[in-house]
TIKOL-282124 format. One record per residue: residue in three letters; y, z negated, x of N, C-alpha, C, O in turn. Coordinates in steps of 0.1 Angstrom, whole numbers, plus 2048, in hexadecimal, padded with zeros to 3 digits. Example, Ala and Ser with C-alpha at 12.3 -4.5 7.8 and 13.67 -1.06 7.14 Angstrom:
BEGIN
Ala7C77B28847D37B287B7DF7B28847DF7AB88E Ser7EA7B98807F57B98898007B188180B7B0886 
//
This chain:
BEGIN
Met7F17FD8097FE7FD80180C7FF8058158047FF Ser80B7F98148177F681D81B7FF8218277FF824 Glu81181082580D81983081182382A81582D831 Ala80F82581A81B82E81382482C80E829836808 Val82C82080E83881880B84082181884A829818 Ala83A81D81F840822830849831833854835836 Arg83983682D83C84A83084784E82684F857827 Arg84684481B85484B80C85F84A81286685380E Pro86784181D87284382687485082987C858825 Asn86885183586C85984286986C83986C87783E Asp86686A83285D87B82487087982087688381C Ala87587282188487081688B87682089088181D Arg88C87482789387483589088683889988F837 Ser88488683C87B89184388689E83288B8A9832 Leu88589682B88E8A081F8958A78208948B381E Arg8A189E8248B18A38208B58AA82E8BF8B182E Ser8AC8A683F8AA8AE8488AB8BC8428B58C3844 Arg8A08C283A89E8CD83B8AA8D782F8AE8E282E Leu8AD8C88278B88D58208C68D58238D08DB81D Thr8C68CC8308D38CD8358CF8D98428D68DB84C Leu8C88DE8418C38E884F8C58F48458D08FB846 Ala8BB8F98398C390082D8CB90482C8CD91082B Ala8D78F88298E58FB8268EE8FE8308FA90282E Val8E98FC83C8F38FC8448F090B8498F991184F Ala8E49118458D89208468E492683F8EE92A845 Ala8DF92782F8E79318258F693382E8FA93E830 Leu8FF92583190A92983590D930837914938831 Leu90793184890C93A85290694684C90D94F84F Gly8FB94B8448F595983D90695983490D963835 Leu90995382F91995782792095D82F92596882D Leu92295583A93295984592C965851934969859 Ala92296884F91897585591C97F84A92798484D Ile91998184191B98883192999283692D99D838 Gly92F97F83693F98683394698E83D94D99883B Gln94398884894198F85694299B85494C9A084F Leu9379A185792F9AE8529399B384893E9BE84B Asn93C9AD83B9449B78319519B88389569C383B Gly9549AF83B9659B48449639BD84B96A9C784B Gln9559BC85695B9CD85E9589D485E95A9DC867 Ala94D9D984B9499E08499579E98439579F5843 Gly9649DF83F96E9E68349799E983E9849E8839 Val9799ED84B9829F28539809FF84F975A0384A Pro98CA08852988A1485098AA1C859995A1C85E Gly97DA2686097CA2986596AA2A86F960A3086F Leu971A2287696AA1A87A95CA18879954A18882 Ser959A1586C94DA14863944A20864937A22864 Ala94EA28864946A3585E943A3B86893FA46866 Leu943A35878940A3D883934A38889933A2B88B Ser928A4388E920A3F894921A378A792BA378AE Ala913A318A8913A288B791AA368BE923A358C5 Thr915A418BC919A488C992AA508C5931A558CE Glu92FA518B893CA4D8BB945A448BE94FA448C5 Leu940A3D8BA944A2E8C394CA2E8D0957A2E8D6 Thr93DA308D193DA328E5947A398E994FA358F2 Gln947A448E394FA518E995AA4D8E7962A508F0 Leu95FA438D896DA418D7974A388E297FA3A8E6 Ile96EA308E6971A248F0971A298FE975A24909 Ala969A388FC968A44911978A4690F980A43918 Asn97AA4C90198AA538FF990A4690199BA4B904 Leu993A3C902999A338FD9A3A2D90E9AEA2C913 Thr990A2A913990A2891E998A2D9249A3A29929 Ser991A3992599BA4892D9A7A4F9299ABA5992F Gly9AFA4991F9B8A4791C9C3A409219CEA44923 Asn9BEA359239C3A2692B9C5A2E93A9CFA31941 Asp9B6A3393C9BFA3194C9C1A3D9549BEA4195F Gln9CBA439479D4A4F94D9E1A4C94C9EBA4F953 Leu9DFA4493F9EFA3B93A9F3A319499FFA2F94D Arg9E7A2C94E9EAA259619F0A309689FCA33968 Asn9E8A3696D9E5A3E9719F9A449769FEA43981 Glu9FFA4C968A08A4C962A15A42967A1EA4696F LeuA15A39964A1FA2C969A1CA2E977A23A3797C ThrA11A27981A0FA2F98CA14A34990A1CA30999 GluA11A4398CA20A4C994A2EA4498FA34A3D997 LeuA34A46984A42A41983A46A3798DA4EA38996 GlnA3CA2B98AA45A21996A45A2C9A5A51A309A9 GlyA3DA2F9AAA40A329B4A4BA3F9B1A51A409BB GlnA4FA469A8A56A4F9ABA67A469A8A72A4B9AB GluA65A3B9A3A74A339A0A74A2E9B1A7DA2F9B9 AlaA67A299B4A70A249C8A70A2B9CDA6FA279D9 HisA71A3B9CAA73A479D3A80A4C9D5A85A519DF LeuA85A4A9C1A91A499C1A99A3B9CBA9DA3E9D7 ThrA9AA359C9A9CA279CAAA1A279D9AABA239DE AspA98A2C9DDA95A289EFA9DA349F0AA7A329F7 ThrA9DA3F9ECAA9A4C9F2AB5A4C9E8ABEA549EA LysAB5A459E1AC5A419E0ACDA3A9E8AD8A3D9EC GlnAC2A2A9ECAC6A259F2AC9A27A07ACCA1FA10 ArgAC5A34A07AC0A36A14ACFA41A16AD7A42A20 GlyACEA48A08ADBA51A05AE9A47A04AF4A4AA09 AlaAE5A3B9FCAF9A379FCAFAA32A0EB04A33A15 ThrAF1A2FA11AF3A24A20AFBA34A2EB04A34A36 ThrAF0A40A28AF4A49A32B03A4EA30B0AA51A3A ValB0AA4FA1FB14A55A1BB1BA45A26B20A48A31 AspB1AA39A21B26A32A2AB22A30A35B25A25A37 GluB1CA37A40B1BA3BA4BB21A43A4DB29A42A57 LeuB21A4FA48B2EA57A46B3BA56A48B42A58A52 SerB3BA52A3DB48A52A37B50A48A42B5BA4CA47 GlyB49A36A48B4CA31A56B52A38A60B5EA38A64 AspB44A41A65B47A4DA71B57A52A71B60A4FA79 LeuB58A5DA62B66A62A5FB72A59A5EB7DA5CA63 AspB6EA4EA58B7FA44A5AB7EA45A67B84A4FA6B ArgB77A3EA73B78A3AA7AB7CA4BA85B82A48A90 IleB7AA56A85B7FA64A86B8DA62A84B95A60A8D LysB91A63A79B99A69A75BAAA58A7EBB4A59A85 AlaBA3A4EA78BA4A44A86BACA44A90BB7A3FA92 TrpBA5A4AA97BA5A4EAA8BAFA5BAA9BB8A5BAB2 SerBADA64AA1BB4A70AA3BC2A6DA9BBC9A77A9A GlyBC6A63A97BD0A64A90BD3A68A86BDFA69A85 ValBCCA6CA7BBCCA74A72BD1A6AA69BDCA6DA64 ThrBCCA5DA65BCCA53A5DBD3A4CA65BD2A4AA71 AlaBE1A41A53BE2A37A5EBDAA29A5FBD2A27A56 ValBDAA23A66BD3A15A68BDAA0CA69BE6A0DA6C ThrBD19FEA67BD89F1A63BCA9EAA6FBBE9EEA71 GlyBD39E0A74BC79D3A78BD59CCA85BE09CFA89 GlnBCA9C3A87BD09B7A8EBD19C0AA5BC99C6AAB GlyBDE9BCAA9BDE9C6AB5BE99BBABCBEA9B0AB8 IleBF19C2ACABF99C1ACBC0A9C3ACDC0B9CEAC7 ValC179C0AD1C229C9AD0C269C9AE0C279BEAE5 IleC279D5AE8C319D3AF4C3D9D6AF3C419E1AF7 ThrC459CDAEFC589CCAF3C5B9D4AFEC599CDB08 IleC5F9DDB02C6D9E4B0DC759E1B0EC789DCB04 GlnC7C9DFB16C8C9D9B13C8E9DDB24C899D6B2D GlyC979EAB26C9C9EDB32C969FDB37C8DA04B31 ProC9DA00B43C95A0FB44C8CA0FB49C89A07B51 IleC80A1DB43C73A16B47C6DA28B45C6DA30B3B GlyC69A29B52C63A3FB51C58A46B52C4FA44B5A GlyC57A4FB49C4DA50B3FC39A4AB45C2FA45B41 AspC40A50B52C2CA4AB5CC2CA3EB5CC22A3AB62 GlyC37A2FB57C30A1EB55C30A22B46C25A1FB42 ValC34A25B42C2DA26B31C22A2EB2EC1AA2AB26 GlnC21A37B33C13A40B35C05A35B38BFAA34B32 AspC0BA2BB47C04A22B4AC01A16B40BF8A0DB41 LeuC09A17B38C02A0BB31BFEA10B2ABF3A0CB2A LeuBFFA1CB1DBFCA21B15BECA23B1BBE4A1AB17 AsnBE6A2DB25BD6A28B2FBCEA1EB2CBC3A1FB27 GluBD9A10B30BD3A09B33BCF9FEB2ABC99F4B2C LeuBD8A05B1DBCE9FFB0EBC9A02B06BC69FDAFB ArgBC5A17B0FBB9A1CB0ABADA15B0FBA2A14B08 AsnBB0A0EB1EBA0A0AB27B9F9FFB1DB949FDB18 AlaBAB9F5B18BA39E9B15B9E9EAB08B979E1B04 GlyBA09F9AFFB979F8AF2BA39F8AE6B9F9F2ADB AlaBB09FEAE7BBA9FDAE1BB4A0BAD4BB4A16AD9 GluBB0A0AAC9BA8A12ABFBBCA1AABBBBCA26ABB AlaBC8A13ABABCFA1CAB7BDDA18ABCBE2A0DABE IleBE1A29ABCBF4A1FAC7BFEA28AC4BFCA34AC2 ThrC0FA1EAC6C14A29ABFC1EA22AC7C1FA16AC8 ValC2CA30ACEC2FA29AD4C3DA30AD1C3FA3CAD1 AspC48A26ACEC58A27AC5C52A2CAB4C5AA2FAAB GlyC4AA2CAB4C44A2DAA7C3EA39AA1C3DA3BA95 ValC3BA44AAFC34A4BAAFC24A4AAB4C1FA44ABE ArgC1CA52AA8C0CA4FAAFC08A52AB8C0AA5EAB6 ValC03A52AC3BFBA58ACEBEDA58ACABE7A4EAC5 ValBE8A67ACCBE0A6CAC6BDFA78AD4BE7A79ADD ThrBD7A7EAD3BCFA8BADFBDDA93AE1BE5A94AD7 GlyBDFA97AECBE7AA2AF0BF4A9AAF2BFCAA0AF9 IleBFAA88AEBC0CA87AEDC0DA7FAFEC08A76B05 ValC14A87B00C17A7DB0AC28A74B0DC32A7AB09 ValC2AA68B14C38A64B10C3AA69B21C33A66B2B AlaC47A73B23C48A70B2EC56A72B31C5BA73B25 GlyC61A74B3AC6DA74B41C72A6AB4DC68A65B53 AlaC7CA67B50C82A66B57C84A54B51C7BA52B49 ProC8CA49B53C90A3EB50CA2A44B49CADA49B4B GlyC9AA3DB3FCA9A42B35CA6A4DB2BCAEA4FB22 GluC99A56B2DC9AA65B2FC90A6AB25C8CA76B23 LeuC88A58B1CC77A5FB1CC7FA62B0CC88A5FB05 SerC74A6AB0DC6CA6DAFCC5AA71AFFC53A73B08 ValC58A6FAEFC4DA6FAEDC4BA7DAE1C53A7BAD7 GluC43A88ADFC44A93AD0C4DA93AD5C50A87AD6 AsnC56A9DAD9C65A9BAD9C70A96AD2C79A9BACC HisC69A83AD4C6EA7DAC8C77A72AD9C70A6DAE2 AlaC89A71AD7C8AA6DAE6C86A59AE2C82A55AD7 IleC87A51AEDC87A47AEEC91A40AF2C94A43AFD GlyC99A37AEEC9DA2EAF6C99A21B00C8EA1CB02 AspCA3A1DB05C9EA16B0CC99A07B08C969FDB0E GlyC9AA09AFFC8F9FCAF5C8A9FEAECC8FA00AE1 PheC7C9FFAEEC729FFAE4C679FAAE2C639F1AEA GluC629FEADAC4D9F6AD6C449FFADCC45A0AAD9 IleC379F9AE7C2C9FFADEC219F4ADAC1D9EAADF ArgC1E9FDACDC159F4AC5C089F7AC7C07A01AC1 AlaBFB9F4ACBBEE9F1ACBBE59ECAC2BE39E0AC5 IleBDF9F1AB9BD09EDAB0BC29E4AB4BB89ECAB5 GlyBC09DBAB5BB69D8AC8BB29CCAC4BB39CAAB8 SerBAC9C1ACDBA79B8AC8BB99B1AD3BBD9B4ADE ProBBF9A7AC9BCC9A3AD9BC9996ADEBD3990AE1 GlnBBF990AE1BB7988AEEBB8991AFABBE98FB04 IleBAC99EAF4BAA9A6B04BB29B0B07BB29B5B12 LeuBC09B4AF7BCB9BEB01BD79B3B08BE19B3B0F ThrBD59B1B06BDD99FB08BDE9A0B17BE69A4B1F GlyBD0999B16BC9993B23BC99A0B31BCD99FB3D ThrBC29ACB28BC69B9B2EBCF9BDB35BCE9C3B40 LeuBDA9BAB2EBED9BFB38BEC9BAB3BBE59BDB44 ThrBEE9ACB3ABF79A0B41BEB99AB4FBF0992B57 ArgBE499DB50BDD991B5EBE499AB68BEC9A4B69 ThrBDD98EB71BE7992B7EBE899CB86BE099BB8F GlyBF19A6B87BED9B0B8EBEF9B8B87BF69C1B8B GlyBE99B8B79BE79BEB6FBF39CBB6BBFD9CBB73 ValBF39D5B61BFE9E1B5EC089DCB5AC129E3B5B IleC089D2B56C1A9C8B52C229C8B5DC2E9CBB5E AlaC179C4B68C1E9B9B73C209C8B7FC299CAB88 GlnC179D1B7BC1F9DBB86C269E6B82C299EFB8A ValC299E9B6EC349F2B6FC459E8B73C509ECB78 GlyC429DAB6DC469D0B73C519D2B7FC5D9D2B81 AsnC469D2B85C499D5B9AC4B9E8B99C4D9EFBA3 AlaC4B9ECB90C549FFB94C619FDB89C6CA04B89 TyrC5F9F5B83C6E9F9B78C749E8B7DC6B9E0B77 AlaC7C9E1B82C819D8B84C869D4B73C829CBB6C AspC909E1B71C999DBB6BC919DAB5AC979D4B51 AlaC859DFB5AC7C9D9B4DC759CFB4BC6C9CAB52 ArgC799C9B3EC749BCB39C689C3B33C689CEB2E LeuC5E9BDB33C549C1B2BC4B9B6B22C449AFB29 ThrC4A9B4B16C459AAB11C399A9B01C3B9AEAF6 ValC2999DB05C1D9A2AF9C2199FAF6C27996AFB ThrC229A0AE8C1D993ADFC1699AAD4C199A4ACD ProC0798FAD4C03992ACCC00994AB8C0598CAAF LeuBFC99AAB6BFF9A0AA0BED99BA9CBE199FA9F AspBF3992A96BE5993A88BE699DA81BDB9A1A7E SerBEF9A3A7DBED9B2A71BFA9BDA78C069BAA77 MetBF49CAA7EC019D1A78BFC9E4A77BF19E9A79 ThrC089EBA73C019F6A6BC06A01A72C12A04A71 LeuBFDA09A79C04A15A7FC06A23A77BFEA25A6E ProC0FA2DA79C0CA38A6FC01A44A74BFBA42A7E AlaBFFA4AA6FBFCA57A71C03A5AA76C0FA57A76 SerBF9A68A82C01A72A86C04A7EA81BFDA84A79 AspC0FA83A86C15A8CA7FC12A9CA86C13AA7A81 ArgC0EA97A96C09AA5A9CBF4AADA93BE9AA9A8F ThrBFAAB6A93BEAABBA8CBDDABCA96BDAAC3AA0 GlnBD9AB4A90BCCABAA9EBC0ABFA9BBB5ABDAA0 AlaBC6ACBA8FBB7AD8A91BBBADEA9CBC7AE2A9E ProBB1AE1AA5BB0AEBAADBAEAFBAADBA7B03AA6 ValBBAAFEAB7BC2B0BABBBB1B13ABDBA9B16AB4 TyrBAFB15AC6BA9B1EACCB97B1AAC8B8DB22AC8 AlaB95B08AC7B8AB08AC5B87B0EAB7B8FB13AB0 LysB77B0BAB5B73B0DAAAB60B03AA9B56B04AB0 ProB62AFEAA0B56AF2A9EB48AF7A9FB4AB02A9A ArgB3DAF7AA2B2FAFBA9FB23AEEAA5B20AE6AAE LeuB20AF4A97B15AE9A92B06AEDA99AFCAE6A97 
//
């Protein structure tokens, strides 16, 4: 009697377990059927065979590969154009800078910069002025004027003391020589012991020469044409 009573609770628990498993199985079945019905409702794909689906996937993959290749090619073209533009801009900037320096050196344009002014009072000959100009050039002067006349190739200061002239422009006993360049270098070169200032002072005892550094000055362009008369450019 006791053994029969003990088996009954176990049988009840087993029955409940089977019923629970059956319910879960039924629920999973309903979900699976719903999913299949939902997929079957997708237009187009449900009517395709396995072979057609495989071909569709292959076409999509091929199309994606082609788009990636086109994107890579366009990115390469963009990089090339950017590099070309940068190199072109750099080249233009360099050429513009070179052209500006050539114009400044030849006297075609007015120039502004730091430099020195040599003030001359008293009679001095053309050779003394030319010595000063040559020393300024050797010291790195980038532009020079004598009594306001831009000194370029072909211009010479000549004449005896009291009769100086530059480019058919008469110079009195008091005038200035202005030069753009490093004030320290130009001043040091001109005024060093035994330098050109001392030499010109010895040669022309009545002339007084003073050198003054300037933070900024503007020298005018030359009126003299720099175009060659007989020469022709050759590339």
